[in-house]
C-alpha positions as CSV (number, residue, x, y, z in Angstrom):
1,X,68.5,135.9,100.5
2,X,70.7,134.8,97.8
3,X,73.4,136.2,97.9
4,X,75.3,138.1,100.8
5,X,78.9,138.0,101.4
6,X,79.0,139.1,105.1
7,X,77.2,136.7,105.8
8,X,79.5,133.4,104.0
9,X,82.4,135.5,105.5
10,X,80.9,134.8,109.3
11,X,80.1,131.2,108.5
12,X,83.5,131.0,106.8
13,X,85.0,130.3,110.4
14,X,88.9,131.4,111.5
15,X,89.2,132.1,106.7
16,X,89.2,128.6,105.7
17,X,91.4,125.7,106.8
18,X,94.9,126.2,104.8
19,X,96.2,122.7,102.6
20,X,100.2,123.6,103.6
21,X,99.0,124.2,107.3
22,X,100.5,120.5,108.0
23,X,102.7,117.7,109.1
24,X,103.1,114.9,109.2
25,X,104.9,111.6,111.2
26,X,105.2,108.1,110.3
27,X,106.8,105.8,113.3
28,X,109.5,103.7,111.1
29,X,110.0,100.5,113.2
30,X,113.5,99.4,110.8
31,X,114.8,103.1,110.2
32,X,113.6,105.3,113.8
33,X,116.6,107.5,112.5
34,X,114.5,109.2,109.6
35,X,111.7,109.1,112.3
36,X,113.4,113.3,113.0
37,X,113.3,114.5,109.7
38,X,109.6,112.9,108.2
39,X,107.4,116.0,109.9
40,X,110.2,118.6,107.9
41,X,110.6,115.7,105.0
42,X,107.0,115.3,104.3
43,X,105.7,117.9,101.5
44,X,102.8,116.4,100.7
45,X,99.9,114.0,102.3
46,X,96.1,114.2,102.1
47,X,93.2,113.8,105.1
48,X,92.1,110.5,104.5
49,X,89.4,108.7,102.3
50,X,86.5,106.1,103.4
51,X,84.1,104.8,101.6
52,X,81.5,103.0,102.7
53,X,80.5,99.7,100.8
54,X,76.4,99.6,98.8
55,X,75.2,96.2,99.2
56,X,71.8,96.2,97.1
57,X,69.2,94.5,97.6
58,X,66.6,93.6,95.6
59,X,62.4,93.7,96.2
60,X,59.8,93.4,93.6
61,X,61.6,95.2,91.3
62,X,62.7,97.6,92.8
63,X,66.4,97.7,94.2
64,X,67.6,98.6,97.8
65,X,70.3,100.1,99.7
66,X,72.4,98.9,102.4
67,X,75.1,100.2,103.7
68,X,77.8,97.5,103.9
69,X,81.9,97.0,105.1
70,X,84.0,100.6,104.8
71,X,86.6,100.0,103.2
72,X,90.4,102.8,103.6
73,X,92.1,103.2,100.2
74,X,96.6,103.1,99.9
75,X,97.8,106.7,102.0
76,X,100.1,108.4,99.5
77,X,103.5,111.2,100.5
78,X,105.6,112.9,98.7
79,X,108.7,113.3,100.1
80,X,111.5,115.2,99.5
81,X,114.7,113.4,99.6
82,X,117.6,115.4,101.4
83,X,121.1,114.3,100.9
84,X,121.6,112.0,103.2
85,X,118.7,109.8,101.9
86,X,117.6,109.3,105.3
87,X,114.3,108.8,104.5
88,X,114.0,107.2,101.9
89,X,116.8,104.3,102.7
90,X,114.4,104.3,105.8
91,X,111.7,103.6,104.1
92,X,113.5,101.2,101.1
93,X,114.4,99.4,104.4
94,X,111.4,98.5,106.0
95,X,110.4,97.4,102.5
96,X,111.9,95.1,102.3
97,X,112.6,94.1,105.6
98,X,108.9,92.6,105.0
99,X,109.3,90.9,101.8
100,X,113.7,90.6,100.7
101,X,114.4,92.0,97.2
102,X,116.7,89.0,96.3
103,X,115.4,86.7,99.1
104,X,111.6,86.9,99.0
105,X,111.4,87.1,102.8
106,X,110.1,89.1,106.0
107,X,112.9,89.6,108.0
108,X,112.8,87.7,110.9
109,X,112.9,90.6,113.6
110,X,109.9,91.3,111.9
111,X,107.5,88.4,111.7
112,X,104.3,89.1,112.3
113,X,102.7,92.0,111.3
114,X,102.6,93.7,114.7
115,X,106.5,93.8,114.5
116,X,106.5,95.4,110.6
117,X,103.1,97.8,110.7
118,X,102.9,100.8,112.4
119,X,101.2,104.2,112.8
120,X,101.7,107.7,111.4
121,X,99.2,111.3,111.8
122,X,98.5,114.2,109.9
123,X,97.5,117.2,111.4
124,X,96.7,120.0,110.2
125,X,97.0,123.4,111.8
126,X,95.1,127.3,111.9
127,X,96.8,129.6,110.7
128,X,97.8,130.5,113.9
129,X,100.0,127.4,115.1
130,X,96.9,125.5,117.1
131,X,96.6,121.7,116.4
132,X,92.9,121.9,114.9
133,X,92.9,117.9,113.7
134,X,94.4,114.8,114.1
135,X,94.4,111.7,111.9
136,X,95.4,109.0,112.9
137,X,96.2,105.8,110.8
138,X,96.3,102.4,112.7
139,X,98.3,99.7,110.7
140,X,100.2,101.0,108.1
141,X,103.1,99.9,106.2
142,X,105.3,100.8,103.4
143,X,103.5,99.1,100.4
144,X,104.9,101.2,97.5
145,X,108.7,103.4,97.4
146,X,108.2,105.3,93.9
147,X,111.5,105.3,91.4
148,X,112.9,109.1,92.1
149,X,113.5,110.7,88.3
150,X,116.8,112.2,87.3
151,X,117.2,114.6,85.3
152,X,120.6,116.8,83.9
153,X,117.8,119.6,82.4
154,X,115.9,119.3,85.7
155,X,117.4,122.9,88.6
156,X,114.8,120.7,91.1
157,X,114.9,119.1,95.1
158,X,114.8,115.7,94.7
159,X,111.2,114.8,96.1
160,X,109.2,110.6,96.2
161,X,106.7,109.2,97.0
162,X,105.9,106.9,99.8
163,X,102.2,104.8,99.0
164,X,100.7,103.1,102.4
165,X,98.2,100.7,102.9
166,X,97.2,100.9,107.0
167,X,94.7,98.5,108.5
168,X,92.3,101.6,109.0
169,X,92.4,105.9,110.8
170,X,90.7,107.7,113.9
171,X,89.9,111.8,113.5
172,X,89.8,113.6,116.6
173,X,92.2,115.4,118.9
174,X,93.0,119.2,118.2
175,X,90.6,122.1,118.8
176,X,88.3,120.5,117.0
177,X,88.2,117.0,118.2
178,X,88.4,118.8,121.8
179,X,84.5,120.1,120.8
180,X,83.4,118.2,118.9
181,X,83.5,115.6,121.7
182,X,82.4,118.3,124.1
183,X,79.5,118.7,121.9
184,X,78.3,115.2,122.2
185,X,79.1,113.9,125.3
């Protein structure tokens, strides 16, 4: 059947997920006080990407493609800047602890990767507030803290981006993860 709106509507479970129903938590190891505001001030984020690299193998003039290693692209969040600069200060201090602005050295308290890397979670919610799915970022640290544009001609709230590098992500939990685990266990 080429077109059946009723079948489409019944296949679109819950009326489709909404991109505005999410929350981000980041465990800042340098400035943990900023963790309290992060879920409220992260305005945008992404469900993460991952890519399987392709290894081409030639055989008798034909290319056969084999799966290679998985890579994880950096993850960027946009954060609303409050007048207390709590999250901005926390991200700058975290970055500075990894590599000092003046000294070009790592802070002794964060000498190992286990000390400066942390975890983060982005949670997608349903329209009635149920956690549908969590994405857990493992081994995360800020690679870039963007500038904040100042402009006399703007009447807006400041925002800035933080781009994180991380080792990998895991999906699950939430209602979708529970259903998936039940189906495939």
